[in-house]
GULO-212514 format. One line per 10 residues: number of its first residue (from 0); their letters; for each residue x, y, z of N, C-alpha, C. Coordinates in steps of 0.2 Angstrom, whole numbers, plus 5000, padded with zeros to 4 digits. Example, Ala and Ser with C-alpha at 12.3 -4.5 7.8 and 13.67 -1.06 7.14 Angstrom:
BEGIN
0 = as = 5066/4972/5039/5062/4978/5039/5066/4984/5039  5064/4989/5035/5068/4995/5036/5064/5000/5039
***
This chain:
BEGIN
0 = xxxxxxxxxx = 5237/4854/4518/5244/4854/4518/5245/4851/4511  5252/4854/4507/5251/4851/4498/5252/4845/4497  5252/4839/4502/5251/4835/4503/5245/4831/4498  5240/4836/4503/5233/4834/4502/5231/4835/4492  5233/4839/4488/5233/4844/4483/5230/4835/4481  5234/4831/4476/5231/4827/4474/5224/4823/4474  5224/4821/4481/5220/4820/4482/5213/4823/4482  5212/4829/4485/5208/4835/4484/5207/4838/4479  5212/4837/4469/5210/4838/4464/5207/4831/4461  5207/4825/4464/5204/4817/4462/5194/4819/4465
10 = xxxxxxxxxx = 5196/4821/4470/5189/4823/4472/5183/4827/4468  5187/4833/4467/5188/4840/4461/5184/4835/4457  5185/4831/4453/5185/4827/4449/5181/4825/4445  5177/4822/4452/5173/4817/4450/5167/4821/4450  5166/4827/4453/5162/4831/4455/5159/4834/4446  5167/4836/4443/5168/4842/4439/5163/4837/4431  5166/4830/4432/5163/4825/4425/5169/4828/4421  5165/4826/4414/5170/4828/4409/5168/4834/4403  5165/4834/4399/5165/4839/4394/5157/4843/4396  5155/4848/4397/5151/4853/4394/5150/4858/4393
20 = xxxxxxxxxx = 5145/4862/4388/5144/4867/4386/5137/4869/4387  5133/4870/4393/5127/4871/4391/5127/4877/4394  5121/4881/4389/5121/4887/4389/5119/4890/4394  5114/4886/4403/5112/4890/4405/5117/4889/4411  5124/4886/4408/5129/4887/4417/5135/4894/4413  5134/4898/4416/5137/4906/4418/5144/4902/4414  5146/4899/4416/5155/4897/4417/5159/4894/4410  5150/4892/4407/5154/4890/4397/5155/4885/4398  5157/4885/4392/5163/4879/4387/5170/4877/4395  5165/4870/4397/5171/4866/4402/5174/4860/4400
30 = xxxxxxxxxx = 5180/4856/4402/5182/4851/4404/5185/4850/4407  5183/4843/4410/5184/4842/4418/5185/4848/4423  5180/4852/4422/5179/4859/4427/5185/4863/4426  5187/4863/4418/5193/4869/4418/5188/4870/4411  5187/4880/4414/5184/4883/4407/5189/4886/4400  5185/4887/4396/5191/4890/4392/5194/4894/4392  5193/4898/4395/5196/4907/4397/5203/4903/4402  5204/4899/4406/5208/4896/4410/5211/4893/4406  5210/4886/4400/5212/4883/4400/5218/4888/4395  5213/4895/4389/5218/4900/4386/5225/4902/4391
40 = xxxxxxxxxx = 5223/4903/4396/5228/4908/4401/5233/4904/4404  5232/4899/4405/5237/4893/4406/5237/4891/4405  5238/4887/4398/5241/4882/4396/5240/4885/4388  5236/4887/4382/5235/4887/4377/5230/4896/4374  5236/4897/4373/5233/4907/4375/5229/4905/4370  5227/4904/4361/5222/4904/4356/5219/4896/4355  5217/4893/4361/5214/4888/4362/5206/4886/4359  5205/4881/4355/5196/4884/4351/5196/4878/4360  5187/4876/4356/5186/4870/4360/5186/4863/4359  5188/4863/4355/5189/4857/4353/5199/4856/4354
50 = xxxxxxxxxx = 5200/4861/4360/5208/4859/4358/5207/4859/4367  5201/4861/4371/5198/4861/4378/5196/4853/4378  5192/4851/4375/5192/4844/4375/5195/4839/4375  5202/4840/4373/5209/4836/4374/5210/4839/4378  5211/4842/4382/5216/4843/4386/5219/4836/4392  5225/4836/4392/5227/4832/4396/5229/4831/4403  5228/4826/4410/5229/4828/4416/5233/4831/4417  5239/4831/4413/5244/4838/4419/5243/4845/4418  5242/4842/4412/5238/4852/4408/5233/4852/4415  5229/4849/4416/5221/4847/4419/5226/4851/4428
60 = xxxxxxxxxx = 5231/4847/4427/5234/4848/4434/5237/4854/4437  5238/4859/4432/5241/4862/4431/5237/4870/4433  5230/4868/4429/5225/4874/4431/5226/4875/4435  5222/4870/4439/5219/4865/4444/5225/4872/4452  5233/4870/4450/5234/4871/4456/5236/4879/4451  5236/4881/4449/5238/4889/4448/5233/4892/4446  5229/4891/4449/5222/4896/4447/5218/4896/4451  5219/4890/4456/5213/4888/4465/5216/4886/4467  5223/4882/4468/5223/4878/4473/5229/4884/4476  5233/4885/4473/5238/4891/4476/5235/4899/4474
70 = xxxxxxxxxx = 5226/4900/4475/5225/4904/4476/5222/4905/4482  5219/4899/4485/5217/4901/4490/5221/4897/4497  5228/4895/4496/5233/4893/4499/5230/4888/4502  5230/4883/4498/5230/4878/4497/5233/4872/4505  5239/4873/4501/5246/4871/4503/5244/4872/4510  5244/4877/4513/5246/4879/4519/5238/4881/4525  5232/4877/4521/5228/4878/4526/5226/4867/4530  5223/4866/4535/5224/4860/4539/5218/4858/4535  5222/4851/4532/5219/4845/4531/5210/4846/4532  5207/4844/4525/5200/4844/4527/5197/4849/4525
80 = xxxxxxxxxx = 5199/4855/4527/5198/4863/4526/5202/4864/4519  5206/4859/4519/5209/4862/4513/5205/4859/4504  5203/4856/4506/5201/4853/4503/5192/4855/4500  5189/4861/4506/5182/4862/4505/5184/4868/4505  5187/4871/4504/5192/4879/4501/5194/4879/4494  5197/4873/4491/5197/4873/4487/5193/4870/4480  5187/4865/4483/5181/4865/4478/5177/4871/4479  5176/4874/4484/5172/4882/4483/5176/4887/4474  5179/4883/4478/5185/4891/4475/5184/4887/4465  5185/4880/4467/5181/4878/4458/5175/4878/4457
90 = xxxxxxxxxx = 5174/4878/4460/5162/4879/4460/5161/4885/4458  5164/4891/4463/5162/4900/4465/5166/4903/4463  5171/4900/4460/5176/4907/4461/5183/4905/4467  5191/4907/4465/5196/4906/4472/5193/4915/4477  5189/4919/4476/5189/4925/4478/5184/4925/4485  5178/4922/4480/5175/4920/4484/5173/4916/4490  5176/4908/4489/5179/4903/4492/5184/4908/4498  5187/4909/4497/5192/4914/4503/5188/4918/4507  5183/4924/4503/5178/4930/4508/5172/4925/4514  5173/4916/4512/5168/4914/4514/5170/4909/4522
100 = xxxxxxxxxx = 5179/4909/4518/5180/4904/4523/5185/4911/4529  5184/4916/4527/5187/4922/4533/5180/4925/4534  5175/4923/4531/5169/4924/4538/5169/4918/4542  5167/4913/4540/5167/4908/4547/5173/4908/4552  5180/4912/4551/5182/4912/4556/5185/4919/4559  5181/4922/4556/5179/4932/4560/5187/4932/4558  5189/4932/4551/5193/4937/4548/5193/4945/4544  5194/4945/4543/5194/4952/4539/5190/4948/4531  5188/4952/4528/5185/4947/4521/5189/4950/4513  5194/4951/4514/5197/4954/4510/5198/4950/4504
110 = xxxxxxxxxx = 5196/4944/4503/5197/4938/4499/5204/4937/4496  5208/4937/4501/5218/4936/4502/5217/4932/4507  5222/4926/4507/5222/4920/4511/5228/4921/4515  5228/4926/4520/5236/4927/4522/5239/4925/4529  5242/4929/4534/5245/4925/4539/5239/4925/4545  5235/4931/4544/5227/4933/4550/5225/4928/4547  5222/4927/4541/5216/4921/4541/5217/4917/4543  5225/4914/4543/5228/4907/4542/5226/4904/4550  5228/4911/4555/5228/4912/4560/5224/4911/4563  5218/4913/4561/5210/4913/4563/5207/4906/4561
120 = xxxxxxxxxx = 5212/4903/4556/5209/4897/4555/5211/4890/4560  5217/4890/4563/5220/4888/4566/5216/4887/4572  5214/4895/4574/5210/4894/4583/5206/4890/4582  5202/4887/4578/5195/4882/4576/5193/4878/4575  5191/4872/4578/5193/4866/4576/5191/4865/4569  5192/4859/4564/5195/4861/4559/5186/4858/4556  5183/4851/4560/5180/4851/4559/5169/4858/4561  5172/4860/4567/5167/4866/4565/5168/4871/4559  5177/4872/4554/5178/4879/4551/5175/4871/4543  5174/4868/4542/5171/4863/4539/5163/4864/4539
130 = xxxxxxxxxx = 5160/4861/4542/5154/4864/4546/5152/4872/4539  5154/4875/4543/5151/4882/4543/5152/4884/4537  5157/4882/4535/5157/4885/4527/5156/4881/4521  5152/4874/4522/5150/4872/4520/5143/4875/4521  5142/4876/4527/5130/4879/4524/5132/4885/4523  5137/4888/4523/5135/4895/4522/5137/4897/4512  5141/4890/4509/5141/4888/4503/5134/4887/4497  5131/4881/4504/5126/4879/4502/5117/4885/4502  5119/4891/4504/5116/4896/4506/5116/4901/4500  5124/4903/4498/5125/4907/4494/5121/4904/4486
140 = xxxxxxxxxx = 5124/4896/4488/5120/4893/4481/5112/4892/4480  5111/4894/4483/5101/4894/4484/5099/4899/4483  5101/4904/4484/5101/4913/4482/5102/4914/4473  5107/4911/4467/5108/4910/4462/5101/4908/4457  5101/4912/4451/5096/4909/4448/5095/4905/4446  5100/4900/4444/5103/4894/4440/5100/4889/4447  5097/4891/4451/5099/4884/4456/5092/4880/4455  5086/4883/4451/5084/4880/4451/5086/4873/4442  5090/4874/4439/5092/4870/4434/5097/4865/4439  5100/4868/4441/5111/4865/4444/5110/4862/4452
150 = xxxxxxxxxx = 5101/4865/4455/5099/4867/4463/5103/4857/4465  5101/4852/4462/5100/4846/4465/5109/4845/4465  5111/4845/4458/5118/4844/4458/5122/4845/4464  5121/4854/4465/5124/4857/4469/5126/4855/4475  5119/4853/4479/5117/4853/4485/5119/4845/4487  5121/4840/4481/5123/4833/4481/5131/4835/4482  5135/4839/4478/5142/4842/4477/5143/4843/4486  5141/4848/4489/5142/4853/4494/5140/4847/4498  5137/4840/4502/5137/4833/4507/5142/4831/4504  5143/4829/4498/5150/4825/4499/5156/4828/4499
160 = xxxxxxxxxx = 5159/4836/4496/5160/4839/4501/5163/4839/4508  5156/4841/4513/5156/4840/4518/5160/4833/4522  5156/4829/4517/5158/4822/4523/5166/4819/4520  5169/4821/4514/5175/4818/4513/5181/4827/4518  5180/4831/4518/5182/4837/4521/5184/4833/4529  5178/4830/4533/5179/4830/4536/5181/4823/4540  5182/4819/4534/5186/4813/4535/5191/4812/4533  5194/4821/4530/5202/4821/4529/5206/4824/4537  5200/4827/4537/5203/4831/4545/5204/4826/4551  5201/4820/4552/5202/4817/4558/5210/4818/4556
170 = xxxxxxxxxx = 5211/4814/4565/5217/4812/4566/5217/4805/4564  5223/4802/4559/5226/4797/4558/5229/4794/4562  5226/4787/4565/5229/4783/4568/5235/4782/4567  5243/4783/4572/5247/4781/4573/5249/4771/4570  5255/4771/4567/5254/4765/4562/5253/4759/4570  5254/4752/4566/5260/4747/4572/5262/4749/4573  5269/4748/4579/5276/4748/4578/5273/4740/4573  5280/4735/4568/5281/4733/4567/5285/4727/4569  5282/4720/4569/5283/4716/4574/5293/4714/4573  5298/4713/4579/5304/4710/4578/5305/4705/4574
180 = xxxxxxxxxx = 5309/4705/4570/5309/4699/4568/5311/4691/4572  5316/4695/4577/5320/4691/4581/5315/4688/4587  5311/4691/4586/5304/4688/4590/5305/4690/4597  5299/4692/4601/5299/4694/4609/5303/4690/4609  5305/4698/4615/5314/4696/4618/5308/4696/4628  5314/4694/4630/5311/4693/4639/5322/4694/4644  5318/4700/4648/5325/4701/4653/5324/4694/4655  5332/4690/4656/5335/4685/4658/5333/4685/4663  5330/4680/4668/5329/4678/4675/5336/4677/4680  5338/4678/4684/5344/4674/4692/5343/4667/4690
190 = xxxxxxxxxx = 5351/4664/4689/5353/4660/4685/5355/4658/4695  5352/4651/4696/5355/4647/4701/5360/4641/4700  5366/4640/4700/5371/4636/4699/5367/4631/4706  5367/4624/4703/5365/4618/4706/5372/4618/4714  5367/4614/4719/5376/4614/4725/5377/4607/4723  5382/4607/4727/5386/4599/4725/5383/4598/4732  5388/4589/4733/5390/4587/4741/5396/4585/4741  5400/4586/4744/5407/4582/4744/5405/4574/4746  5410/4571/4740/5409/4564/4741/5416/4562/4745  5417/4555/4742/5424/4551/4746/5431/4554/4741
200 = xxxxxxxxxx = 5435/4554/4747/5440/4557/4743/5441/4552/4736  5445/4558/4732/5448/4558/4726/5440/4555/4720  5435/4556/4724/5427/4555/4718/5428/4563/4715  5423/4563/4710/5419/4571/4708/5414/4572/4711  5414/4578/4713/5406/4579/4716/5403/4578/4713  5398/4577/4718/5387/4577/4713/5384/4579/4717  5379/4583/4714/5376/4587/4713/5371/4582/4716  5370/4587/4723/5365/4583/4727/5356/4585/4724  5352/4582/4725/5345/4581/4722/5339/4582/4728  5336/4587/4727/5330/4587/4732/5325/4581/4732
210 = xxxxxxxxxx = 5324/4580/4739/5320/4573/4740/5314/4575/4742  5308/4573/4738/5302/4573/4740/5301/4576/4746  5295/4580/4751/5297/4576/4756/5291/4572/4760  5288/4568/4753/5287/4563/4758/5293/4555/4756  5294/4558/4752/5299/4550/4752/5305/4552/4759  5305/4557/4759/5310/4559/4765/5308/4557/4771  5303/4557/4771/5299/4556/4776/5300/4546/4780  5297/4544/4773/5298/4537/4774/5304/4535/4775  5311/4538/4772/5318/4535/4775/5316/4536/4782  5314/4541/4785/5318/4543/4793/5314/4536/4796
220 = xxxxxxxxxx = 5306/4537/4793/5302/4529/4797/5308/4522/4797  5308/4520/4791/5313/4517/4791/5319/4518/4794  5322/4521/4795/5331/4522/4797/5329/4520/4806  5323/4523/4806/5320/4523/4815/5321/4513/4815  5316/4511/4811/5315/4505/4814/5318/4499/4812  5327/4501/4809/5331/4495/4807/5336/4497/4816  5334/4504/4816/5337/4506/4822/5340/4502/4828  5329/4500/4831/5327/4497/4836/5331/4490/4836  5331/4487/4827/5330/4480/4828/5338/4476/4832  5336/4473/4835/5341/4469/4838/5346/4464/4831
230 = x = 5353/4464/4831/5356/4462/4828/5356/4453/4827
***
């Protein structure tokens, strides 16, 4: 879902780091994972390496969204899978990332994520798709000639992507209900009005008081004693 773009980008940037211009890296000069070629394509046509080193956060987000996220239909993929495919695309190209996703879900490998691929993705558990994709990605990286140079970093990256993607794919618990400011409410119980006994004429009625069983028995005994006593 597109709401994951900012979170996915933040995770990608942790892996991409800052400035890099290693001759062994086939991507050439990069800043925060943005190559000079893509910077020229989406931001400044005649940009130099010095311009690339000064790229702004907004420009970084523009390149990543247009060249990677949109290219792999990130906004339409389930949570977690979107990040795993996105990071793969940044590291190895959108077309390859799309084909490897299609292979993981049994869709035609044309490198374009459309309705058929999205349907196949939705038919499998997200965790299984993420695991299969990360396994295939790591196997691909191991076959590259640059593995002896970058293998440890690539392996650590795929391990981190797998862990974070699985977390993102897990169902989120529903928030607890907010407490009622008026406090707990209970249904009213039945109300019984106190009974009254008639009094002497003109006197107000007085509520009767129920006597405890002990005092009632004592009163009956006293009455019987006085009734037998001579006057």
